[in-house]
N, C-alpha and C positions, 0 to 999 in steps of 0.2 A: 529461768527468769534472771534478770540482770541484778547486779549488786555493785558496791563500791561507789566511787566518786563520779562526777560528771565527766563526759568525754571532752577532750580538747580537739583542736582542728583536725579534720580527717586527713588533710594532706600536709600537716606540719612535718617538715624535714623530708618531703617527698620528692621534690624536684631540685636538682643541683644545676647552677648556671655557670657559664664560663666566666673567668676573671674579668673584672672591669678595669679599664684604664682611664686616664685623664680625658674628659669629654670634649676634646678640642677638634675631633674629627667626626665625620658623619658616621663612621663605623662605631665609634665609642658611644655616640648618642643613641644609636639603635640598640646597643646593649643595655643602656640605662632604661630606655623605654620598655624593653623586654622584661627587665627585672621588675619594673613597676607593675607591668601587666600581671606577672606571675604572683607578686605579693598581693595584688588586689583579688586575684582568684583564690588564693589561700585564705584571705580574710573572709571571703564569702563562705568557704567551706567551714571555717571556724564558727561562723554564725549558725550554720545548719547543724553542725555536730553538737553544739551546746543545746540547741532547741530539741533535737531528737533524743539526746540522752536524758535531758530533764524530764521529758514526757515518759520515757521508759522507766525512770526511777520512781515516778509517782505510783506505778503499779507494782512496786517491789514489796512483798510481804515483810513485815517487821521481823518475823521470826528468822527469815533468811539472813538477816544482818548479824545474828548472834549465834551462829552455829557453823560447824565445819561444812563447807559446801563447795561445789565447783560447777562450772557451766560455761556458757559462751553465747555469742550471737553472730549472725551472718547478715551482712548488708549487701544489697545489690542496687546500685544507683545509676541513673541515666541523666546526663547533663546535656543540654543544648542551649547555647548562649551566644550573645554578641557582645564583645568586649570593646567595641569602638574602633578597633584596628582592622579586624577581619570581619567579613559578613557574618560568619557563624563558626562556632567550634563545637565538636561533639566528643563526649567522653563517656565511657562505660567504666564504672568503678566497682570492684568486688573486694569486700573486707571480711576478714575473719578475726574474731577476738575470743580468746579463751581465758577464763579467770578461775581463781581459787581463793577462798577466804577461810579464816579460822578464828575461833574465839575459845579461849581456855581459861579455867579457874574463874568462872563467873564474870568474864570480861576483863580480867587483869591483863591477859595477853591477847592482843588482836593483831591480825595480819591480813594482807591482801596483795595479790599479784595478778597482773593482766598482761597478756601478750597480744600483739597485733601483727597481722599480715595483710598487705594491700596489693592488689593488682590493678594497674591502669591500662585501659585499652582506648587510645585516641584514634579518631579517624586520621587517615594518612595526611600528614602535614599540619595537623592541628595542635600538636604538642608544643609547649613553650620551650622545651629543651631539645627538640629534634628527635627524641626517643618516643616513638608511638606506642610502644609496649614496655611496661616497667613493673617489675616485681620488687616490692619493698618488704623486708622482714624475713622471719619473725623478729620483732623487737619488743623489748620490755617497755610497755606504755605506762604502767603503774606498778609499784612494788614498795610496800612499807610495813613497818612493825611498830606497834604502840604498847607501851607499858603504863598501866594505871597505878601510880604510887599509893594513892589514897585507898583504893580498893584492896591493894596488897596488904597494907597496914591493918585494915579492918579484918581481912580473912586470916592472915597469918599471925598477927599480934593482938587481935581483938581490941584495936585502938581506933576509935572514931575521931578522925581528924577534922576540924572545921575547915581546913584548907584542902580543896581538891587539887590534885596535881597529876599531870600526864606527860610522858616523854614519847616523842615520835621521831622515827628516822626512816628515810627512804625517799622514793619518788612519788609525788602526788600533786594534785592541783592546789595551788595556793591562792586564796581570795583574801584581799585586805579591804576592809570597809565593805562597800557594795561591789567591789571589783572594778571600779571605774578607772583607777590608776594602775592597779596591780591585780592581774588574774591570769596566771600562767603556771604550767607544771614546773616544779623545781626539785632537784635532788637536795634534800634539806634535813636539818635537825631542828626540832621544835619542842619548846617547853611551854606548857599551858597550865594555868592555875585558876581556881575559883575560890572567892572569899567574899561573903556578905553581898552576893549579887554581882560582884565585879569579876569579869573574866580577863585575865592577862595572858597575852600570847607573845612570846619571844622566839624569833626564828632567824636562822642563817641558812641560805640556800644558794644553789648555783644552777644556771640553766643547763639542761641536757645538751650534749654536743650537737644534736640534730635540730635545735631550735633555729628557725630562720632569723636572720638579722633584720632589725628594723631599718637599717641603713642599706638601701639597695644599691648605692653607689660604691660600696666597699668592694675591693677585689675578692673578698670572701663573703658570700651571701647565704650559703647553705648551712651555716652553723654560728653559734654565739658562745661566748665565754664571759658571762656576767655574774657577779656576786651580788646577793641581796641580803641586807640586814633589816629586819622588821620588828617593831614593837607596837603592839595594838592593845588598847584598853576598851572593853565593852561593859555596859551596865545592863544586866538582865533581871533586875529586881522589880521592874514594872511589867504589868500585864500587856499594855498596849504600845509600848515604845521601847526601842533598844538603841540608845545612842552609842556612838563610838568615836574614838580619836586614835590616830596612829602617826608614826613617823617611820619612813623607810629610806634606806640608802641603797644606791645601785652603782657599782663600779664596773667599768668596761675593760676586760682583759683580752678581748678578741684581737688576734694578730692578723695582719694582712699578708696574703701570700699570692702573688709577689708583692713586696712593699712598694708604696708610692712615696718617693722621697720628698715630694713637694705638696703633699696633702696628708694631714692627720685626720683620723676618723673617730678618735676616742670620744665617747659621750658618757660622762658621769653625772648622775642626777640624784636628788633627794626629794622626797614628797612628804608634805605635812597635810594630812587629811582629817576631816571630821564630818559627821552627819548622823543620820538616824534612819531606822526602818520601823514599821509598825502599822497601827490602825488609827486614823484620825477620828472617825465615827464608825458606827456599825457598817461593815461590808466595804468601807473605803480604806484601802491599804495604800501605803506610801513608802517611798525610799528616796533619800536625798544624800548627796555627797558633795563637799567642797574640797578642792585640792590646790595647794600652792606648791609649785615646783621651783627648785633652785639647783645650782650646780654649775658645770662648765662644759662647753662644747667647742668644736672647731668649725669655723666658717669656711666658705668657698675659697680654695687656694691658700689655706693657712695651715702651717705645720709648726710654727714656733710659739704663737700666742693663742690663747683660748678666749672664748666669749663667756660672759656671765649669763647663766640662764635665769630669767625672771618671768615665769609663765604661771598660768592658773587655769583651772577647769571647774565645771559645775554640771551637776545632773539632778533632775527632779522628775520623779515618776509617780503617777497616781493610777490605781486600778480599782474599779468599782464592780463588785460581785452582786448581781441581782438575785433575789430570792425567787427563782422560777425554775421549773423542772427542766427547761432548756439550758440552764446554767450559762446565761449570757454574761459576758465580761466586757467592759469598756475600759480602754487603757489610753493614757496620754502621757507623753514624756517630752522633756526639753533637755537637749545635750549641748554643751558649749565647751570649746577648747580654744585658747588664745592663739593668735598667729603673730608672725614677725614680718613687717612690711618689706624688709630687704631680702627675704627668702623668696627669690623669684623663680627658682627651679624646682625646689622641693621643700615641704614643711618638716621633713624628718632627716634628710640626707645631709652629709657634710658637703659633698660636691653639689653645687646648685643651692647651697644654704645661705647663711648670712653673708652678704656681700659688702656691707657698709656699716661701720661701727662695731662695737664689741659687746653688745647686749643682744641676747637671743630671747625673744618673747614667745617663741613657738612652743606650745605644749607638746611633749612627746612622752606618752605613757606606755605601760605594758598591760593595760586592762582590756576589758571586753564590754561591748554593747552591740545590740542588733541595730545596724545602721542601714539596713536594706539589702536585698539579695542581689540586685543588679548593679547599683552604683557602689555600695559597700565602701564608703570613704573611711579613712582613718580619722581618729579623733584628734585633729590638729588643724588650727586656723578655720574653725567651722562652727556654725549654728545648725542644729538639727531639731525640727519639730516633728513629732510622730503622734499619730492618732489611729487607734485600731480597736478591733473588737473580735470576739469569738462567741460561738454558741453551738449547741448540739440540737439540730433541727428535729430529730425523731426520737425523743426520749421514751416514747411508749411502744416503739417497734423494736422487738428484741434483736433482730438481725443487724440493724444499723443504729442501735442505741448509743454506741461509743463513737459514732461519726462526729467529728468536730470540723466546723468550717470557720474561716477567719479571714480578715483583711487588715492591711496596714497602709496608711498614707504617710509619706515623708516629704518634708519641705527642707531644702538645703540652701544655706547662705554662708558666704565667707565672713570671717571676722575682719580680715584686712583684704579689701577688694583687689589690691594690686599684687598680693602675695599668692604663692602656689598652694594647692591642695594636693592630696595624694594621687589624684588622677592627672596624669601628665597631659591629657587631652584638653583640660581646662586652660586654654591658651589665651583667653581674652582677659583684660583687666577690668572685670566686672564682678560685683559681689554676688549676683544671682546665679547659683549653680543649677537649679532646676528642681524637679519633684519626681516622686516615684509612687507607684501603686503596686502593692503585692497582694496576692490571693493564695490561700493555702487550704488544704484539707488533710486531716489526719484520721485514719480509720483503723481501729484495732479489730481485725477480722476475728481472730481467736485470741486466747490468753497469751499465746507465744508467737503470734503472727500479726504484723501491722504493716500498713501501707501509708505512704505520704506522697503528696504532690504539691509543688509550689511554683507559682508563676509570677514574675515581676517585670515591670517595664519602667525604665528610667527615661524621663524626658528632659534633655539638657536645656539649660537656660542661656542667658546672655554671656556667661563666662566661657562659652564654647563657640568656636567658629563653625564646627559641625554639630548641628542640633538634631541629627537623626536619632530617633528613639532606639534604645537598647533593650533587648529582652533577655530573660534568663528563665529557663524551665528546668525543674528537677522533678523526677519521679523515682521512687525507691521502695523497696520492700525489706523488712527486717524480720528474721526468724531467730528467736531466742530459745536456748535449750539448757 
């Protein structure tokens, strides 16, 4: 059985690209497009990885989280998709993860480690890097130790402190707020305390070296070197609501190799966020987050002077759980991220970024949301409306009792119609990006064996000169041990 935190993107740090140069030639533009295609594919895998791991964690026995244990799981996935550039691409992916957890002295000492090894098998000519077969790992995906100060005082000194306090160090997934602005693995040190229902978290972290860069125009795309400082306050004293507020700083220390003397790529940002999660009425759960972004960035062909970042974003989600043996759930969500009208080439890159003026209104975060399996846009210069639902059609049939079916509908629109979005194929100055329909099935065959299939089709709108539909198919099986 599985344990630990949720998984991050299955292909994060997986594919390295050639260095990018100034996009004034046709060759340079092809490299930029290739980088954008690769990042879009990685974002799709990130969505799938989070969903699959969350489902597996739901079936994890509580006892397994508080004892010395070890295990792993093996994934075998098959991808067939159209990215808008080629008619189709085919990938077979094999993943092995091994983990070990421990808990000592009644939970005073806790630790977790997980290694990952991945093998990619592309059809000939389908790989983004030109390497049709690629073995990655074994790598340390997670590894942390936590010491509970309050429990130690109670056990060793017989002192019951009203202040709960924990210190954690290592590599783990960091979620701030609901994860709309910041949700990524960090090598970090964290101090967390609890007093009178208030939970305070203070954290310093750095991105692992293999983290892909959000700027695909940089000469270095396959790694990041960014520092994060985060302070978050949550109130857990209410039964139905959990409000939060946070401030986070991000500094970019990534170096270009080779350097571009006439373009600087540094992107330093800070985020002020607030929101809440909980239950509005019986069975109606919600999550909301507002984010204001400030900082400095470099625009297109700028290396001496920076732009001031003045951006914002918003997310609202509702989930209604019906009281029925089929366990139906209806979900609705609205996602927004501001855009910059002078960013004509990219909403996130320095090259192709702000071309006029010195204010950047394009929101660029490090968070996570499911934005569709086929289109999978980044949360920048965009409105997204999502409506979906799931249910278990055969609750009385033992063999297929755990079969879950679901569907999601997405509608996409630009915030600034003349500006770019993360898909470089959106080449028309129109706000209507299109819509997508996804269908999926998840089936737990046995307690340690599960199967998933997901199919999505994106129908481009007036923002595209090529309105041909794009499809994405995933099938996979997971064996846990």
